[in-house]
C-alpha positions as MATLAB code, in Angstrom:
seq = 'XXXXXXXXXXXXXXXXXXXXXXXXXXXXXXXXXXXXXXXXXXXXXXXXXXXXXXXXXXXXXXXXXXXXXXXXXXXXXXXXXXXXXXXXXXXXXXXXXXXXXXX';
ca = [
     -27.963  -26.281  -81.394;
     -27.546  -26.488  -85.280;
     -24.924  -24.232  -86.424;
     -25.818  -24.579  -89.907;
     -27.545  -21.965  -91.746;
     -29.316  -23.362  -95.008;
     -30.934  -21.733  -97.694;
     -32.001  -23.326 -101.000;
     -30.558  -22.271 -104.502;
     -32.314  -21.715 -107.445;
     -32.928  -25.555 -108.200;
     -34.095  -25.901 -104.387;
     -31.029  -27.502 -103.110;
     -30.267  -27.209  -99.452;
     -26.954  -25.007  -99.503;
     -24.900  -23.842  -96.192;
     -24.782  -20.377  -96.428;
     -22.027  -20.056  -94.019;
     -19.734  -21.592  -96.607;
     -20.347  -18.861  -98.998;
     -19.784  -16.085  -96.623;
     -16.413  -18.008  -95.569;
     -15.192  -17.797  -99.236;
     -15.803  -13.949  -99.559;
     -12.673  -11.698  -99.523;
     -12.111   -9.608  -96.204;
     -11.973   -5.909  -96.732;
      -8.448   -4.092  -95.362;
      -9.297   -1.248  -93.245;
      -7.451    2.090  -94.438;
      -6.680    5.044  -92.179;
      -9.342    6.606  -90.006;
     -11.088    9.307  -91.593;
     -11.745   12.005  -89.061;
     -14.136   14.963  -89.409;
     -15.525   18.313  -87.836;
     -18.475   20.471  -88.649;
     -19.322   24.240  -88.190;
     -22.545   25.847  -88.973;
     -22.894   28.882  -90.780;
     -25.871   31.033  -90.294;
     -25.800   32.460  -93.821;
     -26.441   31.148  -97.619;
     -23.323   29.405  -98.715;
     -23.294   32.142 -101.635;
     -21.914   34.777  -98.822;
     -18.820   32.314  -98.080;
     -18.175   30.617 -101.457;
     -15.123   32.588 -102.184;
     -13.553   31.899  -98.412;
     -14.349   28.101  -99.068;
     -12.845   28.015 -102.072;
      -9.516   30.208 -100.881;
      -9.381   27.285  -98.016;
      -9.932   24.348  -99.710;
      -6.788   25.306 -102.159;
      -4.477   26.213  -99.042;
      -5.960   22.930  -97.112;
      -5.486   20.276 -100.196;
      -4.579   17.495  -98.172;
      -8.194   18.017  -96.758;
     -12.078   17.538  -97.938;
     -15.008   19.528  -97.334;
     -18.542   19.810  -98.219;
     -21.282   22.207  -97.615;
     -24.581   21.190  -96.858;
     -27.529   23.648  -96.738;
     -30.278   23.928  -93.963;
     -33.432   25.376  -92.792;
     -34.201   25.341  -89.122;
     -37.132   27.990  -89.242;
     -36.567   31.031  -89.322;
     -32.630   30.447  -90.060;
     -31.341   29.014  -93.469;
     -27.723   28.661  -93.446;
     -25.035   26.105  -94.498;
     -23.196   23.701  -92.701;
     -18.997   23.051  -93.559;
     -17.950   19.336  -92.855;
     -14.354   18.704  -93.178;
     -12.562   15.615  -93.345;
      -8.875   14.288  -93.117;
      -6.641   12.290  -91.564;
      -4.709   14.391  -89.622;
      -6.047   15.480  -86.764;
      -3.742   18.949  -86.659;
      -4.731   19.852  -90.142;
      -8.117   18.929  -89.326;
      -8.231   22.093  -86.492;
      -6.340   24.170  -88.384;
      -9.111   24.034  -90.946;
     -12.155   24.707  -88.286;
      -9.967   27.510  -86.640;
     -10.069   29.243  -90.266;
     -13.456   28.297  -90.818;
     -14.291   30.098  -87.325;
     -12.507   32.998  -88.587;
     -14.488   33.067  -91.611;
     -17.766   32.974  -89.356;
     -16.392   35.682  -86.693;
     -15.657   37.964  -90.416;
     -19.133   38.059  -90.672;
     -20.362   39.902  -88.010;
];
């Protein structure tokens, strides 16, 4: 079986594409990014101030909000990301407290 993968360049010459792939730099991996998500069945505006406060306190984490509409429910999913599992867990506990406070 032929182990060479050929293609043609712009001039029509055959080239071994594996040669090109071997010369590419290899990316080093970084720290694993962990994430968790919590669903709020309210609009983001109702929780914005609480989310802002949480983000200020847990500034080593990142968070994003994603609106959804699952008929008939409108809401916001909050995704929290970071490299420290304990801090991520702390953020989720705080988010659950915010959700409980909504009733």
